[in-house]
C-alpha positions as CSV (number, residue, x, y, z in Angstrom):
1,M,-15.3,-50.8,68.8
2,N,-16.2,-50.8,72.6
3,N,-17.0,-47.9,74.6
4,R,-13.6,-47.9,76.8
5,V,-11.7,-47.5,73.5
6,K,-14.1,-44.9,72.1
7,N,-14.1,-43.0,75.2
8,A,-9.9,-43.0,75.3
9,L,-10.5,-41.8,71.2
10,Y,-12.6,-39.1,72.4
11,S,-10.7,-38.0,75.1
12,I,-7.6,-37.7,73.0
13,A,-9.4,-35.8,70.4
14,L,-10.5,-33.9,73.1
15,V,-7.2,-32.8,74.2
16,A,-5.6,-32.5,70.9
17,L,-8.6,-29.9,70.0
18,V,-8.0,-27.8,73.1
19,F,-4.0,-27.9,72.4
20,V,-4.8,-26.7,68.6
21,V,-7.1,-23.8,70.0
22,W,-4.6,-22.9,72.6
23,K,-1.7,-22.7,70.1
24,Y,-4.0,-20.5,67.7
25,R,-4.7,-18.0,70.6
26,Q,-1.1,-18.1,71.6
27,A,-0.1,-17.5,68.2
28,N,-2.9,-14.8,67.8
29,S,-2.5,-12.9,71.2
30,I,-0.8,-9.6,71.5
31,N,0.3,-8.4,74.2
32,E,0.0,-4.8,75.6
33,V,3.1,-2.8,76.4
34,K,3.0,0.5,78.4
35,I,6.1,2.9,78.6
36,E,6.4,6.2,80.0
37,G,9.2,8.9,80.6
38,K,10.6,12.4,80.5
39,T,11.1,14.7,77.3
40,M,11.1,18.1,76.3
41,G,10.1,19.1,79.8
42,T,7.0,17.0,80.0
43,A,6.1,13.4,80.3
44,Y,5.3,11.1,77.7
45,H,2.7,7.8,77.9
46,I,2.9,5.3,75.4
47,T,0.3,1.9,74.9
48,Y,1.2,-0.7,72.2
49,Y,0.3,-4.3,71.5
50,D,3.1,-6.4,70.4
51,K,2.8,-10.2,69.9
52,Q,6.9,-10.4,70.8
53,S,6.2,-7.6,74.3
54,R,8.9,-5.9,73.1
55,N,9.8,-3.2,75.4
56,L,11.1,-0.3,73.3
57,K,11.3,2.4,76.0
58,P,15.4,2.1,75.5
59,Q,15.1,3.1,71.7
60,I,12.2,5.2,72.1
61,D,14.3,7.4,74.5
62,S,17.3,7.3,72.8
63,L,15.2,8.7,69.6
64,L,14.0,11.6,71.7
65,L,17.0,12.7,73.1
66,V,18.4,13.0,69.3
67,F,15.2,14.8,68.5
68,N,15.9,17.1,71.4
69,Q,19.5,17.8,70.5
70,S,18.2,19.0,67.2
71,V,15.2,21.4,68.6
72,S,15.4,22.1,72.2
73,T,16.0,25.9,73.2
74,Y,17.0,24.8,76.3
75,I,20.3,22.7,75.5
76,K,23.1,25.2,74.7
77,D,24.7,23.0,71.8
78,S,21.3,21.9,70.0
79,E,21.1,22.6,66.5
80,I,18.2,25.4,67.2
81,S,20.3,27.0,69.7
82,A,23.5,27.3,67.6
83,F,21.5,28.5,65.0
84,N,20.2,31.5,67.1
85,E,23.6,32.3,68.1
86,G,24.9,32.6,64.6
87,N,23.5,33.5,60.9
88,S,23.7,29.8,59.5
89,F,24.0,26.4,60.4
90,Q,24.8,23.3,58.2
91,L,21.7,20.6,59.1
92,N,22.7,17.6,60.5
93,L,19.9,15.6,62.0
94,P,17.0,14.8,60.0
95,Y,14.3,16.4,62.2
96,F,15.2,20.3,61.4
97,L,14.1,20.4,57.9
98,P,10.6,19.0,58.3
99,L,9.9,21.5,61.1
100,L,10.9,24.5,59.1
101,E,8.8,23.1,56.1
102,K,6.0,22.6,58.2
103,S,6.1,26.0,59.8
104,K,6.4,27.8,56.3
105,E,3.4,26.0,55.3
106,V,1.2,26.7,58.4
107,E,2.5,30.2,58.9
108,N,1.4,30.9,55.2
109,L,-2.1,29.1,55.4
110,S,-2.5,30.8,58.9
111,D,-1.6,34.3,57.7
112,G,1.2,34.4,60.2
113,A,-1.1,33.6,63.1
114,F,1.7,30.6,63.3
115,D,5.3,31.8,63.4
116,P,8.4,30.2,64.9
117,T,10.2,33.3,64.8
118,V,8.6,34.6,68.0
119,M,11.5,33.5,70.1
120,P,12.6,37.0,70.9
121,L,9.2,37.5,72.0
122,V,9.1,34.8,73.9
123,N,11.9,35.2,75.7
124,A,11.2,39.2,76.5
125,W,7.3,38.0,77.9
126,G,9.3,35.7,80.1
127,F,8.1,32.4,78.7
128,G,11.8,30.7,77.2
129,P,15.3,30.4,78.2
130,G,16.4,33.9,77.9
131,K,15.5,37.0,80.5
132,K,12.6,38.3,80.8
133,I,12.3,41.9,80.3
134,R,9.0,43.1,80.7
135,P,8.4,44.9,77.3
136,D,6.6,48.2,77.1
137,S,5.0,49.0,73.9
138,A,8.0,50.7,72.5
139,K,10.1,47.7,73.2
140,V,7.7,45.2,71.7
141,D,8.0,47.5,68.6
142,S,12.1,47.4,68.5
143,I,11.9,43.3,68.8
144,M,9.1,42.9,65.9
145,E,11.9,44.0,63.6
146,F,13.3,40.7,64.0
147,V,9.9,38.7,63.9
148,G,8.6,37.2,60.5
149,F,9.2,33.8,58.5
150,E,10.2,35.7,55.9
151,K,13.5,36.7,57.6
152,I,14.1,32.8,57.4
153,Q,15.8,31.2,54.7
154,F,16.4,27.4,54.0
155,S,17.3,24.7,51.7
156,S,17.6,20.9,52.0
157,D,20.9,20.9,54.0
158,S,21.2,24.3,55.6
159,V,19.2,27.7,57.2
160,W,20.3,30.9,57.3
161,K,19.2,34.5,57.8
162,E,20.3,38.2,57.3
163,D,20.1,39.3,60.9
164,V,21.7,37.3,64.1
165,R,19.0,38.5,66.3
166,V,16.3,36.8,64.4
167,Q,15.5,33.4,66.2
168,L,13.4,30.3,65.9
169,D,11.7,28.5,68.4
170,F,9.7,25.3,67.9
171,S,8.0,24.6,70.8
172,A,4.7,25.1,69.3
173,I,5.1,22.3,67.0
174,A,8.1,20.2,68.5
175,K,5.8,18.0,70.8
176,G,3.6,17.1,68.0
177,Y,6.7,15.9,65.8
178,G,8.0,14.2,68.5
179,V,4.6,12.0,68.7
180,D,5.2,11.4,65.0
181,I,8.6,10.4,65.5
182,V,7.6,7.8,68.1
183,A,4.6,6.8,65.7
184,A,7.0,6.4,63.0
185,Y,9.3,4.2,64.9
186,L,6.7,1.9,66.3
187,Q,5.0,1.4,62.8
188,S,8.7,0.3,61.9
189,K,8.7,-2.1,64.2
190,D,5.4,-3.7,62.4
191,I,3.4,-2.5,65.3
192,V,-0.3,-1.5,64.4
193,D,-2.0,-0.6,67.4
194,W,-0.7,2.2,69.4
195,F,-1.3,5.3,71.3
196,V,1.4,7.8,72.0
197,E,1.2,11.2,74.0
198,I,3.8,13.5,74.8
199,G,2.4,16.4,76.9
200,G,-0.8,16.2,76.0
201,E,-0.5,15.7,72.0
202,I,-1.6,12.2,70.8
203,S,-1.3,9.9,67.9
204,A,-3.6,7.2,68.0
205,F,-3.6,4.4,65.2
206,G,-5.7,1.0,65.1
207,K,-7.5,0.3,68.3
208,N,-7.2,-0.4,71.8
209,Q,-7.5,-4.3,71.6
210,K,-7.6,-4.7,75.4
211,L,-11.2,-2.8,75.4
212,D,-11.8,-3.8,71.8
213,K,-12.8,-0.4,70.7
214,A,-11.6,2.9,69.6
215,W,-8.5,4.8,71.7
216,E,-10.0,7.5,73.7
217,A,-8.5,10.8,74.9
218,A,-9.7,13.4,77.6
219,I,-9.6,17.0,76.5
220,L,-9.4,18.8,79.6
221,D,-11.7,21.8,81.2
222,P,-9.8,25.3,80.9
223,A,-10.9,25.5,84.4
224,S,-8.7,23.0,85.3
225,T,-5.5,23.6,87.9
226,Y,-2.7,21.3,88.5
227,E,-4.2,20.2,91.6
228,N,-7.9,19.5,90.2
229,L,-8.2,18.1,86.7
230,I,-11.4,18.1,85.5
231,N,-12.2,16.4,81.8
232,K,-14.4,18.6,79.3
233,A,-14.9,16.3,76.4
234,Y,-13.7,12.5,75.4
235,V,-12.9,12.0,71.8
236,K,-12.5,8.4,69.9
237,L,-9.4,8.4,67.9
238,E,-9.2,5.9,65.5
239,D,-5.5,6.4,62.8
240,K,-5.6,10.2,64.1
241,A,-3.5,12.6,66.1
242,M,-4.7,15.4,68.3
243,A,-3.1,18.4,69.8
244,T,-4.5,21.0,72.2
245,S,-3.5,24.2,73.1
246,G,-4.8,26.5,75.8
247,N,-3.8,28.7,78.6
248,Y,-4.4,26.3,81.0
249,F,-0.7,26.2,83.7
250,N,1.6,28.1,81.3
251,F,1.2,31.4,82.4
252,Y,2.0,34.3,85.1
253,E,0.3,36.8,86.5
254,E,1.7,40.3,87.5
255,A,0.2,43.5,88.8
256,G,-3.1,41.9,88.6
257,I,-2.8,41.2,84.9
258,K,-2.7,37.2,83.3
259,Y,0.0,37.1,80.9
260,S,-0.8,34.0,78.6
261,H,2.3,31.9,77.1
262,T,0.6,32.1,73.5
263,I,2.0,35.3,71.6
264,N,0.5,36.7,68.9
265,P,3.2,37.1,66.1
266,T,1.6,39.7,64.0
267,T,1.3,42.1,67.4
268,G,4.0,40.8,69.8
269,Y,1.4,40.9,72.5
270,T,-0.1,37.8,74.7
271,I,-3.5,37.1,73.3
272,R,-6.2,38.0,75.5
273,H,-9.4,36.8,74.0
274,E,-12.5,34.4,74.8
275,L,-10.9,31.1,73.1
276,L,-9.6,29.3,75.9
277,S,-8.8,26.0,74.3
278,A,-8.3,24.7,70.8
279,S,-8.1,20.8,70.1
280,V,-7.1,20.1,66.4
281,F,-7.4,16.6,64.8
282,A,-5.3,15.8,61.6
283,K,-3.6,12.7,60.0
284,D,-0.2,13.8,61.9
285,C,0.5,15.6,64.8
286,M,3.2,17.9,64.1
287,T,0.1,19.5,61.7
288,A,-2.5,19.5,64.9
289,D,0.1,21.1,67.1
290,A,0.8,23.8,64.7
291,W,-2.5,24.6,64.0
292,A,-4.0,24.6,67.8
293,T,-1.5,27.2,68.5
294,A,-2.8,28.8,65.4
295,F,-6.1,28.6,66.6
296,M,-5.7,30.3,69.8
297,V,-3.8,33.2,68.2
298,M,-6.4,33.9,66.0
299,G,-9.3,34.2,68.3
300,K,-12.9,32.2,68.3
301,D,-14.3,33.8,65.5
302,E,-11.2,33.8,63.1
303,A,-10.5,29.9,64.3
304,I,-14.3,29.1,63.2
305,K,-14.3,31.0,60.2
306,K,-10.8,29.2,59.2
307,I,-11.5,25.7,60.1
308,N,-14.8,25.4,58.2
309,Q,-12.7,26.1,55.2
310,M,-10.6,23.0,56.2
311,R,-11.4,19.8,54.7
312,E,-8.3,18.0,56.2
313,L,-8.8,19.2,59.7
314,D,-11.2,19.2,62.5
315,A,-11.3,21.0,65.7
316,L,-12.7,21.6,69.2
317,F,-12.9,25.2,70.4
318,I,-13.8,26.1,74.3
319,Y,-14.4,29.4,74.7
320,S,-15.7,31.4,77.6
321,T,-19.1,33.8,77.7
322,E,-20.7,35.5,80.1
323,G,-22.5,32.5,81.8
324,G,-19.5,30.2,81.7
325,T,-18.1,28.3,78.7
326,E,-19.1,27.0,75.6
327,T,-17.8,24.3,72.7
328,F,-17.6,24.8,68.6
329,M,-17.0,21.4,66.9
330,S,-16.0,20.9,63.1
331,E,-18.7,18.7,61.6
332,G,-15.7,16.0,61.2
333,I,-15.2,15.3,64.6
334,K,-19.0,15.7,66.0
335,P,-19.8,11.8,65.9
336,M,-16.8,11.2,68.1
337,I,-16.9,13.6,70.9
338,T,-18.5,13.5,73.9
339,I,-19.2,16.6,76.1
340,N,-19.2,16.6,79.7
341,P,-22.1,18.9,81.0
């Protein structure tokens, strides 16, 4: 075989090898898809990797639209609005019952620090769709008669109450559940790497393939404003959900007093203590969301005591001191968090 034939065969083999490698890479390349939109009065941002490069935004928007129709108190004909206006309601959509079940679980374990029957108080303090009435102590006491999860009864297909003035508000848990619903939908489409964020509540699964490392999320400094967002910490998330509760932006001032949107269901008053932010890490975002609110209600000392008793959860707390702010991290999350000085 002369050199010309050898060179020709070598060239053919090289081209064939390059083609095989190209086909292999094409078969194994997974394209990054980014979508964003509005839901639940906030924004969502989703990143996932998909071999088919499918744009699933229309389906996700439709899913969230139906979810809102079940749990939004700002939609007059939603399921929760219908229940709040009456004494009972027959459940039609699949979202109401899981929220009731998780609420009952966390309300019990938190000794009432989390309680979705705060709706009358939320309205009274000016943080809901109802009219703000600036309650004094007597008014708060009268409203407290209608607060308490034991006043709600439910079965697999219905929810009811004896007093129409008892009302539900799932705003402290709904965004987290919405994140879980979107994550479950992506999983049903055989997507295994995703980062779903709705209003700061997050589910991160698999990894960031573009950077070939774990997904990373930022936790805001409580000193942040809308105009100046400051990151206090960064956390690596692997097959985990994260939810943060704090009084960053949702508050108002009146007569020199700052009123937080977080209301203690056991006292009827907005919270005023040194715990500024609670970030909770769990397997699902609904659980993380509920506990983030519960810890904010508890305050620093009680929250630290509680999280140290819980193996299935981790948390980062940011709290005020005379010299500024300090942080507390539960043991399980310490290797994953970087704190900015």
